[in-house]
PDB file of N, CA, C and O in Angstrom:
ATOM      1  N   MET A   1       1.698  -1.423 -13.788  1.00  0.00           N
ATOM      2  CA  MET A   1       2.594  -1.644 -12.663  1.00  0.00           C
ATOM      3  C   MET A   1       1.813  -1.509 -11.361  1.00  0.00           C
ATOM      4  O   MET A   1       0.938  -0.652 -11.242  1.00  0.00           O
ATOM      5  N   PRO A   2       2.125  -2.341 -10.403  1.00  0.00           N
ATOM      6  CA  PRO A   2       1.421  -2.244  -9.120  1.00  0.00           C
ATOM      7  C   PRO A   2       1.855  -1.022  -8.320  1.00  0.00           C
ATOM      8  O   PRO A   2       2.847  -0.361  -8.628  1.00  0.00           O
ATOM      9  N   ALA A   3       1.090  -0.758  -7.307  1.00  0.00           N
ATOM     10  CA  ALA A   3       1.433   0.333  -6.394  1.00  0.00           C
ATOM     11  C   ALA A   3       2.770   0.002  -5.739  1.00  0.00           C
ATOM     12  O   ALA A   3       3.133  -1.162  -5.571  1.00  0.00           O
ATOM     13  N   LYS A   4       3.487   1.056  -5.376  1.00  0.00           N
ATOM     14  CA  LYS A   4       4.787   0.862  -4.740  1.00  0.00           C
ATOM     15  C   LYS A   4       4.808   1.610  -3.415  1.00  0.00           C
ATOM     16  O   LYS A   4       4.348   2.748  -3.326  1.00  0.00           O
ATOM     17  N   VAL A   5       5.345   0.963  -2.390  1.00  0.00           N
ATOM     18  CA  VAL A   5       5.438   1.552  -1.059  1.00  0.00           C
ATOM     19  C   VAL A   5       6.864   2.010  -0.812  1.00  0.00           C
ATOM     20  O   VAL A   5       7.815   1.261  -1.038  1.00  0.00           O
ATOM     21  N   ASP A   6       7.007   3.237  -0.350  1.00  0.00           N
ATOM     22  CA  ASP A   6       8.319   3.752   0.059  1.00  0.00           C
ATOM     23  C   ASP A   6       8.478   3.380   1.528  1.00  0.00           C
ATOM     24  O   ASP A   6       7.849   3.998   2.387  1.00  0.00           O
ATOM     25  N   PRO A   7       9.305   2.383   1.836  1.00  0.00           N
ATOM     26  CA  PRO A   7       9.434   1.936   3.228  1.00  0.00           C
ATOM     27  C   PRO A   7       9.965   3.017   4.170  1.00  0.00           C
ATOM     28  O   PRO A   7       9.708   2.965   5.373  1.00  0.00           O
ATOM     29  N   ALA A   8      10.694   3.982   3.642  1.00  0.00           N
ATOM     30  CA  ALA A   8      11.215   5.056   4.492  1.00  0.00           C
ATOM     31  C   ALA A   8      10.085   5.965   4.982  1.00  0.00           C
ATOM     32  O   ALA A   8      10.188   6.565   6.052  1.00  0.00           O
ATOM     33  N   LYS A   9       9.015   6.065   4.205  1.00  0.00           N
ATOM     34  CA  LYS A   9       7.876   6.911   4.581  1.00  0.00           C
ATOM     35  C   LYS A   9       6.789   6.148   5.332  1.00  0.00           C
ATOM     36  O   LYS A   9       6.063   6.733   6.136  1.00  0.00           O
ATOM     37  N   CYS A  10       6.674   4.851   5.074  1.00  0.00           N
ATOM     38  CA  CYS A  10       5.600   4.037   5.662  1.00  0.00           C
ATOM     39  C   CYS A  10       5.731   3.993   7.187  1.00  0.00           C
ATOM     40  O   CYS A  10       6.787   3.667   7.727  1.00  0.00           O
ATOM     41  N   THR A  11       4.633   4.329   7.861  1.00  0.00           N
ATOM     42  CA  THR A  11       4.629   4.318   9.324  1.00  0.00           C
ATOM     43  C   THR A  11       3.986   3.053   9.904  1.00  0.00           C
ATOM     44  O   THR A  11       3.936   2.877  11.121  1.00  0.00           O
ATOM     45  N   GLY A  12       3.497   2.178   9.021  1.00  0.00           N
ATOM     46  CA  GLY A  12       2.887   0.934   9.492  1.00  0.00           C
ATOM     47  C   GLY A  12       1.493   1.105  10.048  1.00  0.00           C
ATOM     48  O   GLY A  12       1.055   0.295  10.865  1.00  0.00           O
ATOM     49  N   CYS A  13       0.784   2.134   9.630  1.00  0.00           N
ATOM     50  CA  CYS A  13      -0.546   2.411  10.185  1.00  0.00           C
ATOM     51  C   CYS A  13      -1.615   1.432   9.694  1.00  0.00           C
ATOM     52  O   CYS A  13      -2.673   1.322  10.314  1.00  0.00           O
ATOM     53  N   GLU A  14      -1.361   0.727   8.602  1.00  0.00           N
ATOM     54  CA  GLU A  14      -2.248  -0.279   8.025  1.00  0.00           C
ATOM     55  C   GLU A  14      -3.502   0.284   7.360  1.00  0.00           C
ATOM     56  O   GLU A  14      -4.416  -0.484   7.058  1.00  0.00           O
ATOM     57  N   SER A  15      -3.581   1.574   7.125  1.00  0.00           N
ATOM     58  CA  SER A  15      -4.742   2.156   6.437  1.00  0.00           C
ATOM     59  C   SER A  15      -4.909   1.574   5.043  1.00  0.00           C
ATOM     60  O   SER A  15      -6.030   1.348   4.589  1.00  0.00           O
ATOM     61  N   CYS A  16      -3.812   1.335   4.377  1.00  0.00           N
ATOM     62  CA  CYS A  16      -3.847   0.813   3.009  1.00  0.00           C
ATOM     63  C   CYS A  16      -4.350  -0.624   2.961  1.00  0.00           C
ATOM     64  O   CYS A  16      -4.984  -1.029   1.986  1.00  0.00           O
ATOM     65  N   VAL A  17      -4.072  -1.393   4.003  1.00  0.00           N
ATOM     66  CA  VAL A  17      -4.468  -2.798   4.030  1.00  0.00           C
ATOM     67  C   VAL A  17      -5.984  -2.923   3.933  1.00  0.00           C
ATOM     68  O   VAL A  17      -6.489  -3.716   3.139  1.00  0.00           O
ATOM     69  N   SER A  18      -6.701  -2.162   4.718  1.00  0.00           N
ATOM     70  CA  SER A  18      -8.159  -2.241   4.691  1.00  0.00           C
ATOM     71  C   SER A  18      -8.751  -1.557   3.462  1.00  0.00           C
ATOM     72  O   SER A  18      -9.889  -1.846   3.092  1.00  0.00           O
ATOM     73  N   ALA A  19      -8.011  -0.664   2.826  1.00  0.00           N
ATOM     74  CA  ALA A  19      -8.505   0.034   1.637  1.00  0.00           C
ATOM     75  C   ALA A  19      -8.427  -0.821   0.382  1.00  0.00           C
ATOM     76  O   ALA A  19      -9.157  -0.572  -0.577  1.00  0.00           O
ATOM     77  N   CYS A  20      -7.570  -1.808   0.370  1.00  0.00           N
ATOM     78  CA  CYS A  20      -7.357  -2.621  -0.831  1.00  0.00           C
ATOM     79  C   CYS A  20      -8.521  -3.580  -1.063  1.00  0.00           C
ATOM     80  O   CYS A  20      -8.804  -4.427  -0.216  1.00  0.00           O
ATOM     81  N   PRO A  21      -9.204  -3.449  -2.216  1.00  0.00           N
ATOM     82  CA  PRO A  21     -10.364  -4.308  -2.478  1.00  0.00           C
ATOM     83  C   PRO A  21     -10.014  -5.754  -2.825  1.00  0.00           C
ATOM     84  O   PRO A  21     -10.888  -6.621  -2.806  1.00  0.00           O
ATOM     85  N   VAL A  22      -8.749  -6.022  -3.141  1.00  0.00           N
ATOM     86  CA  VAL A  22      -8.353  -7.383  -3.507  1.00  0.00           C
ATOM     87  C   VAL A  22      -7.349  -7.997  -2.529  1.00  0.00           C
ATOM     88  O   VAL A  22      -6.736  -9.023  -2.824  1.00  0.00           O
ATOM     89  N   GLU A  23      -7.189  -7.375  -1.384  1.00  0.00           N
ATOM     90  CA  GLU A  23      -6.298  -7.860  -0.324  1.00  0.00           C
ATOM     91  C   GLU A  23      -4.872  -8.100  -0.828  1.00  0.00           C
ATOM     92  O   GLU A  23      -4.249  -9.114  -0.513  1.00  0.00           O
ATOM     93  N   ALA A  24      -4.371  -7.141  -1.620  1.00  0.00           N
ATOM     94  CA  ALA A  24      -3.032  -7.263  -2.190  1.00  0.00           C
ATOM     95  C   ALA A  24      -1.958  -6.611  -1.331  1.00  0.00           C
ATOM     96  O   ALA A  24      -0.785  -6.616  -1.702  1.00  0.00           O
ATOM     97  N   ILE A  25      -2.344  -6.051  -0.189  1.00  0.00           N
ATOM     98  CA  ILE A  25      -1.370  -5.395   0.684  1.00  0.00           C
ATOM     99  C   ILE A  25      -1.333  -6.112   2.027  1.00  0.00           C
ATOM    100  O   ILE A  25      -2.365  -6.365   2.650  1.00  0.00           O
ATOM    101  N   ALA A  26      -0.130  -6.428   2.448  1.00  0.00           N
ATOM    102  CA  ALA A  26       0.070  -7.080   3.741  1.00  0.00           C
ATOM    103  C   ALA A  26       1.191  -6.346   4.461  1.00  0.00           C
ATOM    104  O   ALA A  26       1.978  -5.625   3.847  1.00  0.00           O
ATOM    105  N   MET A  27       1.248  -6.540   5.754  1.00  0.00           N
ATOM    106  CA  MET A  27       2.296  -5.928   6.550  1.00  0.00           C
ATOM    107  C   MET A  27       3.447  -6.915   6.721  1.00  0.00           C
ATOM    108  O   MET A  27       3.239  -8.087   7.034  1.00  0.00           O
ATOM    109  N   LYS A  28       4.658  -6.420   6.509  1.00  0.00           N
ATOM    110  CA  LYS A  28       5.860  -7.231   6.737  1.00  0.00           C
ATOM    111  C   LYS A  28       6.877  -6.331   7.419  1.00  0.00           C
ATOM    112  O   LYS A  28       7.217  -5.264   6.909  1.00  0.00           O
ATOM    113  N   ASP A  29       7.354  -6.765   8.561  1.00  0.00           N
ATOM    114  CA  ASP A  29       8.294  -5.980   9.355  1.00  0.00           C
ATOM    115  C   ASP A  29       7.754  -4.576   9.624  1.00  0.00           C
ATOM    116  O   ASP A  29       8.495  -3.595   9.563  1.00  0.00           O
ATOM    117  N   ARG A  30       6.473  -4.492   9.918  1.00  0.00           N
ATOM    118  CA  ARG A  30       5.754  -3.238  10.246  1.00  0.00           C
ATOM    119  C   ARG A  30       5.731  -2.232   9.092  1.00  0.00           C
ATOM    120  O   ARG A  30       5.589  -1.030   9.313  1.00  0.00           O
ATOM    121  N   LYS A  31       5.869  -2.729   7.869  1.00  0.00           N
ATOM    122  CA  LYS A  31       5.788  -1.890   6.673  1.00  0.00           C
ATOM    123  C   LYS A  31       4.824  -2.552   5.688  1.00  0.00           C
ATOM    124  O   LYS A  31       4.728  -3.779   5.642  1.00  0.00           O
ATOM    125  N   ALA A  32       4.115  -1.746   4.904  1.00  0.00           N
ATOM    126  CA  ALA A  32       3.195  -2.282   3.910  1.00  0.00           C
ATOM    127  C   ALA A  32       3.969  -2.859   2.736  1.00  0.00           C
ATOM    128  O   ALA A  32       4.969  -2.293   2.294  1.00  0.00           O
ATOM    129  N   LYS A  33       3.493  -3.990   2.240  1.00  0.00           N
ATOM    130  CA  LYS A  33       4.076  -4.630   1.059  1.00  0.00           C
ATOM    131  C   LYS A  33       2.934  -4.928   0.092  1.00  0.00           C
ATOM    132  O   LYS A  33       1.905  -5.478   0.483  1.00  0.00           O
ATOM    133  N   VAL A  34       3.126  -4.559  -1.172  1.00  0.00           N
ATOM    134  CA  VAL A  34       2.117  -4.798  -2.201  1.00  0.00           C
ATOM    135  C   VAL A  34       2.489  -6.057  -2.968  1.00  0.00           C
ATOM    136  O   VAL A  34       3.623  -6.202  -3.425  1.00  0.00           O
ATOM    137  N   SER A  35       1.524  -6.972  -3.108  1.00  0.00           N
ATOM    138  CA  SER A  35       1.792  -8.227  -3.818  1.00  0.00           C
ATOM    139  C   SER A  35       1.449  -8.099  -5.298  1.00  0.00           C
ATOM    140  O   SER A  35       0.962  -7.065  -5.757  1.00  0.00           O
ATOM    141  N   ASP A  36       1.713  -9.160  -6.020  1.00  0.00           N
ATOM    142  CA  ASP A  36       1.415  -9.207  -7.451  1.00  0.00           C
ATOM    143  C   ASP A  36      -0.085  -9.240  -7.722  1.00  0.00           C
ATOM    144  O   ASP A  36      -0.503  -9.118  -8.873  1.00  0.00           O
ATOM    145  N   GLN A  37      -0.892  -9.400  -6.691  1.00  0.00           N
ATOM    146  CA  GLN A  37      -2.348  -9.400  -6.856  1.00  0.00           C
ATOM    147  C   GLN A  37      -2.897  -7.994  -7.090  1.00  0.00           C
ATOM    148  O   GLN A  37      -4.079  -7.843  -7.401  1.00  0.00           O
ATOM    149  N   CYS A  38      -2.074  -6.979  -6.949  1.00  0.00           N
ATOM    150  CA  CYS A  38      -2.492  -5.585  -7.120  1.00  0.00           C
ATOM    151  C   CYS A  38      -3.125  -5.390  -8.499  1.00  0.00           C
ATOM    152  O   CYS A  38      -2.570  -5.818  -9.511  1.00  0.00           O
ATOM    153  N   ILE A  39      -4.295  -4.737  -8.527  1.00  0.00           N
ATOM    154  CA  ILE A  39      -5.007  -4.489  -9.791  1.00  0.00           C
ATOM    155  C   ILE A  39      -4.882  -3.037 -10.248  1.00  0.00           C
ATOM    156  O   ILE A  39      -5.609  -2.605 -11.142  1.00  0.00           O
ATOM    157  N   ASP A  40      -3.980  -2.295  -9.648  1.00  0.00           N
ATOM    158  CA  ASP A  40      -3.705  -0.904 -10.042  1.00  0.00           C
ATOM    159  C   ASP A  40      -4.912   0.019  -9.907  1.00  0.00           C
ATOM    160  O   ASP A  40      -5.088   0.927 -10.719  1.00  0.00           O
ATOM    161  N   CYS A  41      -5.737  -0.201  -8.901  1.00  0.00           N
ATOM    162  CA  CYS A  41      -6.931   0.628  -8.741  1.00  0.00           C
ATOM    163  C   CYS A  41      -6.630   1.957  -8.065  1.00  0.00           C
ATOM    164  O   CYS A  41      -7.369   2.923  -8.250  1.00  0.00           O
ATOM    165  N   GLY A  42      -5.546   2.021  -7.279  1.00  0.00           N
ATOM    166  CA  GLY A  42      -5.156   3.254  -6.611  1.00  0.00           C
ATOM    167  C   GLY A  42      -5.889   3.551  -5.314  1.00  0.00           C
ATOM    168  O   GLY A  42      -5.702   4.621  -4.736  1.00  0.00           O
ATOM    169  N   ALA A  43      -6.712   2.636  -4.850  1.00  0.00           N
ATOM    170  CA  ALA A  43      -7.460   2.863  -3.607  1.00  0.00           C
ATOM    171  C   ALA A  43      -6.538   3.116  -2.419  1.00  0.00           C
ATOM    172  O   ALA A  43      -6.868   3.906  -1.534  1.00  0.00           O
ATOM    173  N   CYS A  44      -5.412   2.467  -2.395  1.00  0.00           N
ATOM    174  CA  CYS A  44      -4.474   2.599  -1.284  1.00  0.00           C
ATOM    175  C   CYS A  44      -3.772   3.952  -1.276  1.00  0.00           C
ATOM    176  O   CYS A  44      -3.431   4.478  -0.216  1.00  0.00           O
ATOM    177  N   VAL A  45      -3.559   4.509  -2.459  1.00  0.00           N
ATOM    178  CA  VAL A  45      -2.822   5.773  -2.565  1.00  0.00           C
ATOM    179  C   VAL A  45      -3.517   6.881  -1.777  1.00  0.00           C
ATOM    180  O   VAL A  45      -2.874   7.615  -1.027  1.00  0.00           O
ATOM    181  N   GLY A  46      -4.826   6.996  -1.950  1.00  0.00           N
ATOM    182  CA  GLY A  46      -5.588   8.030  -1.263  1.00  0.00           C
ATOM    183  C   GLY A  46      -5.740   7.800   0.230  1.00  0.00           C
ATOM    184  O   GLY A  46      -6.009   8.736   0.984  1.00  0.00           O
ATOM    185  N   GLU A  47      -5.569   6.569   0.654  1.00  0.00           N
ATOM    186  CA  GLU A  47      -5.732   6.237   2.075  1.00  0.00           C
ATOM    187  C   GLU A  47      -4.472   6.475   2.898  1.00  0.00           C
ATOM    188  O   GLU A  47      -4.547   6.607   4.119  1.00  0.00           O
ATOM    189  N   CYS A  48      -3.330   6.529   2.250  1.00  0.00           N
ATOM    190  CA  CYS A  48      -2.068   6.659   2.994  1.00  0.00           C
ATOM    191  C   CYS A  48      -1.900   8.073   3.526  1.00  0.00           C
ATOM    192  O   CYS A  48      -1.797   9.016   2.741  1.00  0.00           O
ATOM    193  N   PRO A  49      -1.871   8.242   4.856  1.00  0.00           N
ATOM    194  CA  PRO A  49      -1.768   9.576   5.430  1.00  0.00           C
ATOM    195  C   PRO A  49      -0.388  10.231   5.293  1.00  0.00           C
ATOM    196  O   PRO A  49      -0.238  11.434   5.508  1.00  0.00           O
ATOM    197  N   VAL A  50       0.617   9.423   4.934  1.00  0.00           N
ATOM    198  CA  VAL A  50       1.971   9.967   4.807  1.00  0.00           C
ATOM    199  C   VAL A  50       2.480   9.926   3.361  1.00  0.00           C
ATOM    200  O   VAL A  50       3.658  10.170   3.104  1.00  0.00           O
ATOM    201  N   GLU A  51       1.587   9.618   2.431  1.00  0.00           N
ATOM    202  CA  GLU A  51       1.916   9.559   1.001  1.00  0.00           C
ATOM    203  C   GLU A  51       3.081   8.614   0.691  1.00  0.00           C
ATOM    204  O   GLU A  51       3.950   8.921  -0.125  1.00  0.00           O
ATOM    205  N   ALA A  52       3.076   7.467   1.357  1.00  0.00           N
ATOM    206  CA  ALA A  52       4.144   6.487   1.151  1.00  0.00           C
ATOM    207  C   ALA A  52       3.867   5.556  -0.030  1.00  0.00           C
ATOM    208  O   ALA A  52       4.736   4.776  -0.421  1.00  0.00           O
ATOM    209  N   ILE A  53       2.662   5.633  -0.600  1.00  0.00           N
ATOM    210  CA  ILE A  53       2.307   4.737  -1.705  1.00  0.00           C
ATOM    211  C   ILE A  53       2.104   5.559  -2.974  1.00  0.00           C
ATOM    212  O   ILE A  53       1.426   6.586  -2.973  1.00  0.00           O
ATOM    213  N   VAL A  54       2.705   5.082  -4.044  1.00  0.00           N
ATOM    214  CA  VAL A  54       2.544   5.739  -5.352  1.00  0.00           C
ATOM    215  C   VAL A  54       2.242   4.688  -6.410  1.00  0.00           C
ATOM    216  O   VAL A  54       2.589   3.518  -6.248  1.00  0.00           O
ATOM    217  N   MET A  55       1.608   5.099  -7.472  1.00  0.00           N
ATOM    218  CA  MET A  55       1.385   4.217  -8.612  1.00  0.00           C
ATOM    219  C   MET A  55       2.541   4.429  -9.572  1.00  0.00           C
ATOM    220  O   MET A  55       2.875   5.569  -9.896  1.00  0.00           O
ATOM    221  N   GLU A  56       3.146   3.364 -10.024  1.00  0.00           N
ATOM    222  CA  GLU A  56       4.279   3.471 -10.941  1.00  0.00           C
ATOM    223  C   GLU A  56       3.803   3.634 -12.362  1.00  0.00           C
ATOM    224  O   GLU A  56       4.619   3.741 -13.278  1.00  0.00           O
TER     225      GLU A  56
END
């Protein structure tokens, strides 16, 4: 399962966007969105300063 973003926690800082090695995260309405391109590497999880991203 791909990473999941909790929009209530996401502050739109974009740290996860640059952390993703396959460019599977984009910003939509100032919140991070993970696409189906996610390879489940977890790189974004450690980069999120507010813990808004989890691996399912």
